[in-house]
N, C-alpha and C positions, 0 to 999 in steps of 0.2 A: 504494500500500500504506500501511497505518497507520490510525489512528482517524479521520483526516480528510484531505482532499486536501493535497498538498504546497503549501508557501508560494508557490513560484515557478512561472512558466509552464513548460510542457513543452518549448518550443522556444526557440532563441536569440533575444535581443532586441537587445542592444547590442554593437557591435564594440569591441575594445580600441583605444585611441589609438595611432596609428602615427607613427613618426619618419621623415620623408622622407629623412633621411640614412642610415638603416639599415633598409631594408625587409626585409632578409634575417632580421631579428629577429622577424618576425611568426610567430605560431603558429596553424595552422588550428584551428577549433573541434573537429573530429572527424577521427580517423585510423583507417582499417580496414586489417587485414592478414589474409592467409590463405594456406595452403599444405597440401600433402599429400605425405608421404614414407613409403614402406613401409606400416607398420600404423598410422601416426598421421596425424591431420588437425588442423591448427591454425586457430583463429579468434582474432583479437586486435583490440581496440578501445581507443582512448583518447579520451574526450570531456570537454569542458569542463563543469564543474559548474553547476547551476542558479544558484547564488549569483554565480559569476563571470560567467555570461551576463547576469545582471540588472545587475551593476555595471560591465560593460564591461572586465573584467580578463582577461588572457591565461590560457590553460590552464597550470597549474603541473606537471601530469603530463607525462612524456615516455615514448614507446614506441618501441623500436627492435627490429625483427625482421630478422635477417641469417643468411645461410648462408655457411659457410667450407668450402672443398673441394668435391669433385665425387663423384658416384656413391655407393657404399655407405660410403665413408670420410668423407662430408660431416658437418658438425656445425652444428646450428641453435641460435642464441642468441636468446632473447627477453629484453630488458632493459626494466625499468620503473623510473622514478625519479619522485619527488615533491619539488618544492622547498618551502622553508619558507613558511608562511603569512605574508602581509602584509610580505614582504621584496622590495624592488625587484630585478628580474632573476632571481627564483626559477626562472622557466621556462628561462633560459639555463643555470643551474647544473645543473638536471635533465638537460637535453639533453647538456651536456658530459660529465656523469658516465656517461650511457649510451654515448656515443661512445668515451670512454676505456676503459671496461671491454670494449667490443666490440673495440677495437684490441688490447688485451692478450690476449683470448681468441683472436682471429684469428691473432696472432703465435705462439701456443702450441697451435694447433688440432691438430696431429699428435699431440703428447704427450697432450693432454686426451682426444682420441678413443681413443687406445690405453688410457688409464687407465679410461675408461668401458667399453670393450669387455671389459677384463679384470677389471672390478669392483674396481679398486684404490681403494677409497673413502678410505683414509687419505691416499694421494697427492693425490687430488682435493681433499679438505678443506684439506690443507696448502697446496697450490699456489694454489687459488682464494682462500684467505684472504690470501695474500701479494699476489696481483694486486689484490684489492679494497682492501687497505691502501694500496697504491701509488696507486690512483685517488683515494682520499680524501686521500692526501698531496698530490696535485696541487691538490685543492680548498683545502687549508690554505695551500699556497704562494700560490695565487691570492688568497686572502683577505688575506694579509700584504701582497702587492704593492698591493692596492686599499685597504688600511687598514681592512678590515672585520673584524668578529668572526668567528672560525671557526664559531661556533654558528649564525650567520646565513647564511654562505656554504657551505651543505651541503644534502644531500637524502637521502631514503630511497632505497635501491636494492634491487631484487629481480630475480633472474634465473633462467631455466631453460635448461639445456643438453639438447638432444635429438639423439641420434645418428640419422642417416638410415638406417642399416643395418636392414633389416626383421627380422633375427634378434635384435637388441639392444633390449630393452625397459627398459633402465636410464634413469631420468629424474633429473636432478641439479638441485637447487635450491640457490642461495646468495644472500646479500645482507645488508643492514644496514637497520635501521629498521622503520617501521610498514608494515602490509599484511597479506596473508593468503595461505596456501597450503592449498587444500582438495582433497579427492578425493570424487567422486560414484561410489559403488560400491553396486550393488544398490538404487538409488533413495534412498540415505541419504548425506548429506554427512558427511564425516570431516574434522576440523580437524587438519591435518598440521603446523601452525606449530611449528618447532623452537624450543627454548629458546635464548636468546642465549648464545653462548659454548660451545655443544655441540661436542664433538670426537669424531670417529670415526677412531681411529688404526690401524684395520686395515691392515696392509701397511707401516706405519711412515711417517715423514715423508720427503718427497722434495724435493731441491733442483733448481734449474735452470729454474724458471718465470721468464719475463720476461727471459731472457738473463743471469741473475745468475751471476757467475764462481764456479767450484767453490771450496770452502773448503779451504785448505791444512792437511793433517794433520801433527801432530808426528811426527818420525822414530821415536819410541818407541811409537807407537800399536800395541797388541798385536793389533788386528784391523783392518788397513788396508782391508779390503773393506767395513767398516761406515761408513755416512754419519753424521756427527755431527748431533745435533738442531739445526735452525736456530733462530735467535732468533725469537720470536713477532712477527708483524706488529703495529704499534701499533694500538690500538683506535680506530676512527673516532669522530669527535665525535658522530655521530648514534646510536651504540649499538654493541653487540657484534656480531661476525660470526655469521651463522646459516647452517647447512648441513644438507642432507638429501639422501641418495641412496636411491631406492626403485625397485622393479621393478613395472611396470604389468601389469595383467591385461586380457585382452580384455573390452571393455564398460566399462572405467573411463573417467571424464572427470576430468582433472586441471586445476585452476583456480588460476592465479597472479593476484593482483590487488593494486591499491593500496588504501590505507586507505579511500578513498572508496567502494569496493564491499565490502571486507571488514567494515567496521563495520556497515552495514545487514544484511549477510548473517548476521552473528552476532546482531544485535539485533532483527531483525524476522522472526519465523517464517514469516509469509506470503510474504515475498520468497524465503526459502530453499526453501519448498515450491514456489513458482512456477518457480524456476530448475531445481529438481530435476526437475520435470515436463517442462520445455521442453528441458533439456540431457541428460536421462537416456535419450534415444533412441539406437538403433543408428546412425542416419544423422545426421551433424552438420548443424546448420542452415547455411543460406547466410549470406553476409556481412550482408545487409540484415536478416534475421531475428535474427542474433546481436546486431546493433546495437540493434534494438528491445527485445530481452530485457535487454540490459545497462543500458539507460537507464530501466528501470521505476522510476517515482518512488516514493519513500518519505518520508513526513512526518518532518521533522527531520534529513534527510541531504541536503546540497546541495553537497558537495565534488566535485571532479573524480573521474571514474571511469576506471580502466584495468583491463582484464581480458584475460588470455590463457588460452584453454582448449584442451586437447589431448584429442581423442577417440581411443580405442584400438580398432582393428578386431579 
């Protein structure tokens, strides 16, 4: 796509340099995931950008798709993170951030699932903001231990929570930093990216996420059944917390992606049109077809691309 062919070759050329003492640190060029639960079908891919392939650099994007729980009470998490450009170890930071947020969500799966099923968006926003803040707090602590600047030891984070129950079509997005959240409805892309710092306080704030002990109320509290407002989580160094809960319709395709795909999707109409045509069908593509679509080359865009798309039956 674009006025002329992309600068780099369409296929990988150079492998990243490996450390023989730490081969577990290697990152595969491409990762594919897929699943089907109830009315939703998931396709996800993370692939190394053309520039990184040419220079022999590791993929800075990380993708983690996990299921917590079983049956109709299960909760699916898709986490996408992007490490800082030109910072050594950026791929490790992205992977750690995905693992930490997944661990926090998994530990609170029952509470989160209940809040999603009851559409308690205020509780979700408050709790997920706190969990995200703690994950970034771990990054800041790690930067201090390593003597690094917190602005370098960080990553963008974007997540989707998808309940497996077929009767629940609530889809929850949260995260920090760059990327995109789009919905393909009736053949047209809608940009759902929430403004940084948006708050939806329907239902009021909720305590208890992450095993935090209850707040002690003074004995003279005139309304002991009311929970006090918790202190806001500190803003991550990478930007403000973003949150959106929406209800899917049959035929929708929801797309969560890193900046490597969000930027060309917003900047190149031909790509948006092609993906609308390819992904606007009732039957989701297979994994190989989804990969081929996601890696469509666009002149001037050569970063890593990570995309998670959800088709609604």
